[in-house]
DRENFITI-957153 format. One record per residue: residue number from 1; x, y, z of N, C-alpha, C in turn; residue in three letters. Coordinates in Angstrom, 1 decimal. Layout:
// residues N
{node NUM; {X; Y; Z}; {X; Y; Z}; {X; Y; Z}; ala} ...
// end
This chain:
// residues 184
{node 1; {15.5; 3.5; 7.5}; {16.4; 3.6; 6.2}; {15.5; 3.8; 5.0}; met} {node 2; {14.4; 2.8; 4.9}; {13.6; 2.9; 3.5}; {12.8; 4.4; 3.4}; gly} {node 3; {12.6; 5.2; 4.6}; {12.0; 6.3; 4.5}; {13.1; 7.4; 3.8}; ser} {node 4; {14.3; 7.2; 4.2}; {15.4; 8.1; 3.8}; {15.7; 7.8; 2.3}; val} {node 5; {15.6; 6.6; 2.0}; {15.7; 6.3; 0.5}; {14.5; 7.0; -0.3}; ala} {node 6; {13.6; 6.7; 0.1}; {12.3; 7.2; -0.7}; {12.4; 8.8; -0.7}; ala} {node 7; {12.8; 9.5; 0.3}; {13.1; 10.9; 0.2}; {14.1; 11.2; -0.6}; glu} {node 8; {15.0; 10.3; -0.9}; {16.1; 10.9; -1.8}; {15.9; 10.3; -3.3}; arg} {node 9; {15.0; 9.3; -3.4}; {14.9; 9.0; -4.9}; {13.3; 9.1; -5.3}; tyr} {node 10; {13.0; 9.9; -6.2}; {11.8; 9.9; -6.7}; {11.6; 9.2; -8.0}; asp} {node 11; {10.8; 7.9; -7.8}; {10.8; 7.1; -8.7}; {9.5; 7.2; -9.4}; ile} {node 12; {8.8; 8.4; -9.3}; {7.2; 8.4; -9.9}; {7.3; 8.3; -11.3}; ser} {node 13; {8.4; 8.7; -12.1}; {8.3; 8.5; -13.4}; {8.5; 7.0; -13.8}; ser} {node 14; {9.2; 6.1; -13.0}; {9.3; 4.6; -13.5}; {7.9; 3.9; -12.8}; leu} {node 15; {7.3; 4.5; -11.9}; {6.1; 3.8; -11.5}; {4.8; 4.4; -12.1}; ala} {node 16; {4.7; 5.4; -12.8}; {3.6; 5.9; -13.8}; {3.2; 4.5; -14.6}; arg} {node 17; {4.2; 3.8; -15.5}; {3.6; 2.8; -16.1}; {3.0; 1.8; -15.5}; glu} {node 18; {3.5; 1.5; -14.1}; {2.7; 0.4; -13.4}; {1.5; 0.8; -12.7}; his} {node 19; {1.2; 2.1; -12.5}; {0.0; 2.7; -12.3}; {-1.1; 2.6; -13.1}; val} {node 20; {-0.8; 2.8; -14.4}; {-1.6; 2.9; -15.4}; {-1.8; 1.5; -15.8}; arg} {node 21; {-1.0; 0.7; -15.9}; {-1.4; -0.9; -16.2}; {-2.3; -1.2; -15.3}; ala} {node 22; {-1.9; -1.2; -13.8}; {-3.2; -1.7; -12.9}; {-4.4; -1.1; -13.1}; leu} {node 23; {-4.5; 0.2; -13.4}; {-5.8; 0.8; -13.6}; {-6.5; 0.2; -15.0}; ala} {node 24; {-5.7; 0.1; -15.8}; {-6.4; -0.6; -17.2}; {-6.6; -2.0; -17.0}; glu} {node 25; {-5.9; -2.6; -16.3}; {-6.0; -4.1; -16.2}; {-7.2; -4.4; -15.2}; ala} {node 26; {-7.6; -3.6; -14.3}; {-8.3; -4.0; -13.2}; {-9.9; -3.1; -13.3}; thr} {node 27; {-9.9; -1.8; -13.8}; {-10.8; -1.1; -14.1}; {-11.1; -0.2; -12.8}; gly} {node 28; {-10.0; -0.4; -11.8}; {-10.1; 0.4; -10.6}; {-9.1; 1.6; -10.7}; glu} {node 29; {-9.2; 2.3; -9.6}; {-8.1; 3.5; -9.2}; {-6.9; 2.8; -8.7}; ser} {node 30; {-6.1; 3.2; -9.4}; {-4.6; 2.7; -9.1}; {-3.8; 3.8; -8.7}; ala} {node 31; {-2.7; 3.6; -7.6}; {-1.9; 4.6; -6.8}; {-0.5; 4.1; -6.7}; phe} {node 32; {0.3; 5.0; -6.5}; {1.6; 5.0; -6.2}; {1.8; 5.9; -4.9}; phe} {node 33; {2.4; 5.4; -3.8}; {2.6; 6.1; -2.6}; {4.0; 6.0; -1.9}; ser} {node 34; {4.5; 6.9; -1.2}; {6.1; 6.8; -1.0}; {5.6; 7.1; 0.7}; val} {node 35; {6.8; 6.2; 1.3}; {6.9; 6.5; 2.8}; {7.5; 7.6; 3.0}; arg} {node 36; {7.0; 8.6; 4.0}; {7.7; 9.7; 4.6}; {7.6; 9.5; 5.9}; arg} {node 37; {8.5; 9.0; 6.7}; {8.6; 8.7; 8.1}; {7.5; 7.8; 8.5}; gly} {node 38; {6.5; 8.3; 9.3}; {5.5; 7.2; 9.7}; {4.1; 7.3; 8.9}; asn} {node 39; {4.2; 8.1; 7.8}; {3.2; 8.0; 6.9}; {3.4; 7.6; 5.5}; glu} {node 40; {2.3; 7.3; 4.7}; {2.5; 7.5; 3.3}; {1.8; 8.6; 2.6}; thr} {node 41; {2.3; 9.0; 1.6}; {2.0; 10.1; 0.8}; {1.7; 9.5; -0.7}; val} {node 42; {0.4; 9.9; -1.1}; {0.1; 9.4; -2.5}; {0.7; 10.4; -3.5}; cys} {node 43; {1.4; 9.7; -4.6}; {2.2; 10.7; -5.5}; {1.5; 10.6; -6.8}; leu} {node 44; {0.8; 9.5; -7.2}; {0.2; 9.2; -8.4}; {-1.0; 8.7; -8.4}; leu} {node 45; {-2.0; 9.1; -9.1}; {-3.3; 8.5; -9.1}; {-3.8; 8.2; -10.8}; arg} {node 46; {-4.3; 7.1; -11.2}; {-4.8; 6.6; -12.4}; {-6.2; 5.9; -12.3}; glu} {node 47; {-7.3; 6.6; -12.8}; {-8.5; 6.1; -12.6}; {-8.8; 4.9; -13.6}; asp} {node 48; {-9.6; 3.7; -13.3}; {-9.7; 2.7; -14.4}; {-10.9; 3.0; -14.9}; gly} {node 49; {-11.5; 2.1; -15.9}; {-12.8; 2.4; -16.5}; {-13.9; 2.0; -15.7}; ala} {node 50; {-13.9; 1.5; -14.6}; {-15.2; 1.3; -14.0}; {-15.7; 2.6; -13.5}; phe} {node 51; {-17.0; 2.8; -13.7}; {-17.7; 4.3; -13.5}; {-17.9; 4.5; -12.1}; pro} {node 52; {-17.7; 3.7; -11.1}; {-18.0; 4.1; -9.6}; {-16.5; 4.1; -9.2}; ile} {node 53; {-16.1; 5.2; -8.4}; {-14.7; 5.4; -8.0}; {-14.9; 5.8; -6.4}; arg} {node 54; {-13.8; 5.4; -5.7}; {-13.8; 5.9; -4.4}; {-12.6; 7.0; -4.4}; ser} {node 55; {-12.9; 7.9; -3.8}; {-12.1; 9.2; -3.6}; {-11.4; 9.2; -2.4}; phe} {node 56; {-11.3; 8.1; -1.6}; {-10.7; 8.0; -0.3}; {-9.0; 8.5; -0.4}; val} {node 57; {-8.5; 8.2; -1.5}; {-7.0; 8.6; -1.8}; {-7.0; 9.5; -3.0}; leu} {node 58; {-6.0; 10.4; -2.9}; {-5.8; 11.3; -4.2}; {-4.3; 11.8; -3.9}; his} {node 59; {-3.9; 12.3; -5.0}; {-2.4; 12.9; -4.9}; {-2.4; 13.9; -3.9}; glu} {node 60; {-1.2; 13.7; -3.1}; {-1.0; 14.6; -2.0}; {-1.6; 13.9; -0.6}; gly} {node 61; {-2.5; 13.2; -0.5}; {-3.1; 12.7; 0.7}; {-2.2; 11.7; 1.5}; lys} {node 62; {-2.2; 12.1; 2.8}; {-1.3; 11.4; 3.6}; {-2.2; 10.5; 4.6}; arg} {node 63; {-1.6; 9.5; 5.0}; {-2.2; 8.6; 5.8}; {-1.0; 8.0; 6.7}; phe} {node 64; {-1.3; 7.7; 8.2}; {-0.2; 7.0; 8.9}; {0.0; 5.6; 8.4}; pro} {node 65; {1.1; 5.0; 8.6}; {1.5; 3.7; 8.2}; {0.5; 2.7; 8.9}; leu} {node 66; {-0.1; 1.7; 8.3}; {-1.1; 0.9; 8.9}; {-2.5; 1.2; 8.8}; gly} {node 67; {-2.7; 2.4; 8.3}; {-4.2; 3.1; 8.1}; {-4.8; 2.6; 6.8}; val} {node 68; {-4.1; 3.1; 5.7}; {-4.5; 2.7; 4.1}; {-3.8; 1.4; 4.0}; ala} {node 69; {-4.2; 0.8; 2.7}; {-3.6; -0.3; 2.3}; {-1.9; -0.5; 1.9}; ser} {node 70; {-1.6; 0.9; 1.2}; {-0.3; 1.3; 0.8}; {0.6; 1.2; 2.5}; ala} {node 71; {0.1; 2.0; 3.3}; {1.1; 1.9; 4.6}; {0.9; 0.7; 5.5}; gly} {node 72; {-0.2; -0.1; 5.2}; {-0.2; -1.3; 5.8}; {0.9; -2.3; 5.2}; leu} {node 73; {0.9; -2.3; 3.8}; {2.0; -3.1; 3.0}; {3.4; -2.8; 3.3}; ala} {node 74; {3.8; -1.3; 3.5}; {5.0; -1.1; 3.8}; {5.1; -1.4; 5.3}; ile} {node 75; {4.4; -1.1; 6.2}; {4.5; -1.4; 7.8}; {4.8; -2.9; 7.8}; leu} {node 76; {4.1; -3.9; 7.1}; {4.0; -5.2; 7.4}; {5.6; -5.8; 7.0}; ala} {node 77; {6.2; -5.2; 6.1}; {7.7; -5.6; 5.8}; {8.7; -4.8; 6.4}; phe} {node 78; {8.6; -4.2; 7.5}; {9.6; -3.6; 8.2}; {9.9; -4.4; 9.2}; leu} {node 79; {11.1; -4.3; 9.9}; {11.5; -5.1; 10.8}; {10.7; -5.3; 12.0}; pro} {node 80; {10.5; -6.3; 12.6}; {9.6; -6.6; 13.7}; {9.7; -5.5; 14.9}; glu} {node 81; {10.8; -5.2; 15.0}; {11.3; -4.2; 16.2}; {10.6; -2.8; 15.7}; ser} {node 82; {10.8; -2.5; 14.5}; {10.2; -1.2; 14.1}; {8.7; -1.1; 14.1}; ala} {node 83; {8.2; -2.2; 13.8}; {6.6; -2.4; 13.7}; {6.1; -2.0; 15.3}; val} {node 84; {6.7; -2.8; 16.3}; {6.4; -2.8; 17.5}; {6.6; -1.5; 18.2}; glu} {node 85; {7.7; -0.9; 17.8}; {8.0; 0.6; 18.4}; {7.0; 1.5; 17.8}; asn} {node 86; {6.7; 1.3; 16.5}; {5.6; 2.2; 15.9}; {4.4; 2.2; 16.6}; tyr} {node 87; {3.8; 0.8; 16.7}; {2.5; 0.6; 17.5}; {2.5; 0.8; 18.7}; leu} {node 88; {3.6; 1.0; 19.3}; {3.8; 1.2; 20.9}; {3.6; 2.9; 21.1}; ala} {node 89; {4.0; 3.7; 19.9}; {4.0; 5.2; 20.0}; {2.9; 5.9; 19.3}; ala} {node 90; {2.1; 5.1; 18.5}; {0.8; 5.8; 18.0}; {-0.4; 5.4; 18.6}; thr} {node 91; {-1.5; 6.1; 18.4}; {-2.8; 5.6; 18.7}; {-3.7; 5.8; 17.6}; ala} {node 92; {-3.5; 4.9; 16.8}; {-4.4; 5.1; 15.5}; {-5.8; 4.9; 15.6}; leu} {node 93; {-6.2; 4.1; 16.5}; {-7.5; 3.9; 16.8}; {-8.4; 5.2; 17.2}; ala} {node 94; {-7.6; 5.9; 18.1}; {-8.4; 7.0; 18.4}; {-8.8; 7.9; 17.3}; ala} {node 95; {-7.9; 7.9; 16.6}; {-8.2; 8.9; 15.0}; {-8.8; 8.1; 14.0}; glu} {node 96; {-8.5; 6.9; 13.8}; {-9.1; 6.1; 12.6}; {-9.9; 5.1; 13.0}; his} {node 97; {-10.4; 4.9; 14.2}; {-11.6; 4.0; 14.6}; {-10.9; 2.6; 15.1}; gly} {node 98; {-11.9; 1.9; 15.6}; {-11.5; 0.6; 16.3}; {-10.8; -0.6; 15.4}; glu} {node 99; {-11.0; -0.6; 14.1}; {-10.1; -1.4; 13.3}; {-9.0; -1.1; 13.4}; gly} {node 100; {-8.3; -0.1; 14.0}; {-7.0; 0.4; 13.9}; {-6.2; 0.2; 15.3}; his} {node 101; {-6.7; -0.7; 16.1}; {-6.2; -1.0; 17.5}; {-4.8; -1.8; 17.1}; asp} {node 102; {-3.8; -1.6; 18.0}; {-2.8; -2.4; 17.7}; {-3.0; -3.7; 17.3}; pro} {node 103; {-3.8; -4.7; 18.1}; {-3.9; -6.0; 17.8}; {-4.7; -6.5; 16.5}; asp} {node 104; {-5.6; -5.5; 16.2}; {-6.2; -5.6; 14.6}; {-5.2; -5.3; 13.8}; ser} {node 105; {-4.4; -4.2; 13.9}; {-3.1; -3.9; 12.9}; {-2.1; -5.2; 12.7}; ile} {node 106; {-1.7; -5.7; 14.0}; {-0.9; -6.9; 13.9}; {-1.5; -8.0; 13.1}; arg} {node 107; {-2.9; -8.2; 13.3}; {-3.6; -9.4; 12.6}; {-3.5; -9.1; 11.0}; ser} {node 108; {-3.6; -7.8; 10.7}; {-3.6; -7.5; 9.3}; {-2.2; -7.5; 8.6}; arg} {node 109; {-1.3; -7.2; 9.6}; {0.2; -7.4; 9.0}; {0.7; -8.8; 9.0}; ile} {node 110; {0.3; -9.8; 9.8}; {0.3; -11.1; 9.7}; {-0.3; -11.5; 8.3}; gln} {node 111; {-1.6; -11.2; 8.2}; {-2.2; -11.4; 6.9}; {-1.5; -11.1; 5.5}; glu} {node 112; {-1.0; -10.0; 5.7}; {-0.2; -9.1; 4.7}; {1.0; -9.9; 4.3}; thr} {node 113; {1.6; -10.4; 5.5}; {3.1; -11.1; 5.0}; {2.8; -12.5; 4.7}; arg} {node 114; {1.5; -13.2; 5.0}; {1.2; -14.4; 4.5}; {0.7; -14.2; 2.9}; thr} {node 115; {0.1; -13.4; 2.7}; {-0.5; -13.1; 1.1}; {0.5; -12.4; 0.2}; leu} {node 116; {1.4; -11.7; 0.8}; {2.4; -10.6; 0.2}; {1.7; -9.4; -0.2}; gly} {node 117; {0.5; -9.3; 0.0}; {-0.2; -7.8; -0.2}; {-1.3; -7.6; 0.9}; tyr} {node 118; {-1.4; -6.2; 1.1}; {-2.3; -5.8; 2.1}; {-3.8; -5.7; 1.6}; ala} {node 119; {-4.9; -5.9; 2.7}; {-6.2; -5.7; 2.1}; {-6.8; -4.6; 3.3}; val} {node 120; {-7.4; -3.5; 2.7}; {-8.2; -2.8; 3.8}; {-9.5; -2.9; 3.4}; asn} {node 121; {-10.4; -3.7; 4.2}; {-11.5; -4.1; 4.0}; {-12.6; -2.8; 4.6}; pro} {node 122; {-12.5; -1.7; 3.6}; {-13.4; -0.6; 4.2}; {-13.3; -0.1; 5.4}; gly} {node 123; {-12.2; 0.2; 6.0}; {-11.7; 0.7; 7.4}; {-11.9; 2.3; 7.4}; leu} {node 124; {-11.3; 2.6; 6.3}; {-11.3; 4.3; 6.3}; {-12.9; 4.8; 5.7}; ile} {node 125; {-13.3; 4.2; 5.0}; {-14.5; 4.6; 4.2}; {-15.5; 3.4; 4.1}; val} {node 126; {-16.8; 3.3; 4.9}; {-17.4; 2.1; 4.7}; {-17.7; 1.8; 3.2}; thr} {node 127; {-17.5; 0.5; 2.8}; {-17.7; 0.4; 1.4}; {-16.7; 0.6; 0.4}; gly} {node 128; {-15.7; 1.2; 0.9}; {-14.6; 1.5; 0.1}; {-13.2; 0.7; 0.3}; ser} {node 129; {-13.0; -0.3; -0.6}; {-12.0; -1.4; -0.1}; {-10.6; -0.9; -0.8}; trp} {node 130; {-9.4; -1.3; -0.4}; {-8.2; -0.9; -0.9}; {-7.3; -2.2; -0.5}; gly} {node 131; {-6.4; -2.4; -1.6}; {-5.3; -3.4; -1.5}; {-4.0; -2.6; -2.1}; met} {node 132; {-3.1; -3.2; -1.4}; {-1.6; -2.6; -1.7}; {-0.6; -3.6; -1.5}; gly} {node 133; {0.6; -3.3; -2.4}; {1.8; -4.1; -2.4}; {3.0; -3.2; -2.2}; ala} {node 134; {4.0; -3.5; -1.3}; {5.2; -2.9; -1.1}; {6.1; -2.9; -2.3}; ala} {node 135; {6.8; -1.7; -2.5}; {7.8; -1.6; -3.4}; {9.1; -1.5; -2.6}; val} {node 136; {10.1; -2.2; -3.0}; {11.3; -2.3; -2.3}; {12.6; -1.5; -2.9}; phe} {node 137; {13.1; -0.8; -2.0}; {14.5; 0.0; -2.4}; {15.6; -1.0; -2.8}; asp} {node 138; {16.6; -0.4; -3.4}; {17.8; -1.2; -3.5}; {18.5; -2.0; -2.3}; pro} {node 139; {18.1; -1.6; -1.0}; {18.6; -2.4; 0.1}; {17.6; -3.2; 0.6}; ser} {node 140; {16.5; -3.4; -0.1}; {15.5; -4.3; 0.4}; {14.6; -3.7; 1.4}; gly} {node 141; {14.6; -2.4; 1.6}; {13.6; -1.9; 2.6}; {12.1; -1.4; 1.9}; gln} {node 142; {11.0; -1.6; 2.4}; {9.8; -1.1; 1.8}; {9.7; 0.2; 1.8}; pro} {node 143; {9.8; 0.9; 0.6}; {9.9; 2.5; 0.8}; {8.7; 3.1; 0.1}; ala} {node 144; {8.0; 2.3; -0.9}; {6.7; 2.7; -1.8}; {5.8; 1.7; -1.8}; trp} {node 145; {4.8; 2.1; -2.1}; {3.7; 1.0; -2.5}; {2.7; 1.2; -3.6}; ala} {node 146; {2.4; 0.2; -4.3}; {1.4; 0.3; -5.3}; {0.0; 0.0; -4.6}; leu} {node 147; {-1.2; 0.6; -5.1}; {-2.4; 0.1; -4.4}; {-3.6; 0.3; -5.5}; ser} {node 148; {-4.8; -0.2; -5.1}; {-5.9; -0.2; -5.8}; {-7.0; 0.4; -4.8}; leu} {node 149; {-8.0; 1.1; -5.2}; {-9.2; 1.2; -4.4}; {-10.3; 1.1; -5.2}; thr} {node 150; {-11.4; 0.8; -4.6}; {-12.7; 0.6; -5.3}; {-13.8; 0.1; -4.4}; gly} {node 151; {-15.1; 0.0; -4.8}; {-16.2; -0.3; -4.1}; {-16.0; -1.8; -3.7}; ile} {node 152; {-16.6; -2.1; -2.6}; {-16.7; -3.3; -1.8}; {-17.1; -4.5; -2.9}; ala} {node 153; {-18.1; -4.4; -3.7}; {-18.5; -5.6; -4.5}; {-17.3; -5.6; -5.7}; pro} {node 154; {-16.6; -4.7; -6.0}; {-15.4; -5.2; -6.6}; {-14.3; -5.8; -6.3}; arg} {node 155; {-14.3; -5.9; -4.9}; {-13.1; -6.5; -4.2}; {-13.8; -7.7; -3.5}; phe} {node 156; {-14.5; -8.5; -4.2}; {-15.1; -9.7; -3.8}; {-13.9; -10.7; -3.5}; ala} {node 157; {-14.3; -11.8; -2.6}; {-13.3; -12.8; -2.3}; {-12.9; -13.5; -3.5}; pro} {node 158; {-13.5; -13.8; -4.5}; {-13.0; -14.5; -5.6}; {-12.2; -13.5; -6.4}; glu} {node 159; {-12.3; -12.4; -6.4}; {-11.5; -11.5; -7.4}; {-10.1; -11.1; -6.5}; arg} {node 160; {-10.1; -11.0; -5.5}; {-9.0; -10.5; -4.3}; {-7.8; -11.1; -4.9}; arg} {node 161; {-7.6; -12.6; -5.0}; {-6.4; -13.1; -5.4}; {-5.7; -12.9; -6.7}; pro} {node 162; {-6.7; -12.5; -7.8}; {-6.2; -12.0; -8.8}; {-5.7; -10.5; -8.8}; asp} {node 163; {-6.4; -9.8; -8.2}; {-5.9; -8.4; -7.9}; {-4.7; -8.4; -7.1}; leu} {node 164; {-4.5; -9.1; -6.1}; {-3.2; -9.4; -5.5}; {-2.0; -9.8; -6.2}; gly} {node 165; {-2.2; -10.8; -7.1}; {-1.1; -11.2; -8.0}; {-0.6; -10.0; -9.0}; arg} {node 166; {-1.8; -9.2; -9.6}; {-1.4; -8.0; -10.5}; {-0.6; -7.1; -9.6}; leu} {node 167; {-1.0; -6.7; -8.4}; {-0.2; -5.6; -7.6}; {1.1; -6.3; -7.1}; leu} {node 168; {1.2; -7.5; -6.9}; {2.7; -7.9; -6.5}; {3.5; -8.1; -7.8}; leu} {node 169; {2.9; -8.6; -9.0}; {3.6; -8.5; -10.2}; {4.4; -7.2; -10.4}; his} {node 170; {3.3; -6.2; -10.4}; {3.9; -4.7; -10.7}; {4.8; -4.2; -9.7}; his} {node 171; {4.5; -4.6; -8.4}; {5.5; -4.0; -7.2}; {6.8; -4.7; -7.5}; ala} {node 172; {6.9; -6.0; -7.7}; {8.1; -6.8; -8.0}; {8.9; -6.2; -9.3}; his} {node 173; {8.1; -6.0; -10.2}; {8.9; -5.3; -11.3}; {9.4; -3.9; -11.1}; glu} {node 174; {8.6; -3.2; -10.5}; {9.2; -1.8; -10.2}; {10.5; -2.0; -9.3}; leu} {node 175; {10.4; -2.9; -8.2}; {11.5; -3.2; -7.3}; {12.4; -3.5; -8.0}; ser} {node 176; {12.4; -4.4; -9.1}; {13.6; -4.8; -9.8}; {14.2; -3.6; -10.7}; lys} {node 177; {13.6; -2.8; -11.1}; {14.0; -1.7; -11.7}; {15.0; -0.7; -11.1}; lys} {node 178; {14.8; -0.9; -9.6}; {15.5; 0.1; -8.7}; {16.8; -0.5; -8.5}; leu} {node 179; {17.0; -1.8; -8.9}; {18.3; -2.4; -8.7}; {18.4; -3.6; -7.7}; gly} {node 180; {19.4; -4.3; -7.9}; {19.5; -5.5; -7.0}; {19.8; -5.2; -5.7}; pro} {node 181; {19.2; -5.9; -4.8}; {19.3; -6.3; -3.3}; {20.0; -7.3; -2.9}; ser} {node 182; {20.8; -7.1; -1.9}; {21.7; -8.3; -1.4}; {20.7; -9.0; -0.5}; pro} {node 183; {19.6; -8.3; 0.1}; {18.8; -9.1; 1.0}; {17.5; -9.5; 0.5}; thr} {node 184; {17.2; -9.5; -0.9}; {16.1; -10.1; -1.5}; {16.3; -11.4; -2.0}; arg} 
// end
């Protein structure tokens, strides 16, 4: 249902201010991605002021759910049956490496549910970290995500909670702009 809503509503114009604010506040590259079926597609990118960037993600780039931080954030907040069906039907580890086996993804999903935001510790490109937070459609489904990427030293353990709070704040504000949800 979330992917259907995401396809019907292009909220990029609403998301742009949040992507820009995240890049300015953190110095990192900030993104807005949409769920399209079992993938995320990056729609917006804004680079922060920090001079070293990670170019793992760019506008138009697709990743399967659970691979990049945006897709992990979305996957984590889907119904459990949808998560299990997806993991049973995909072989992410074969294409994206051993950190993407079903048990590893389940572990990161649990961490995402606990923290509220997803962390990708350099699993796509060594040394390039990502963090993401789901944006919910009016029915309460995770249909989009805001994310940040950068080099590993910029995502040190003491900084991650602050980055996570910023992501969650902007994801929450963007979700609120989309209208009330009876399930949230």
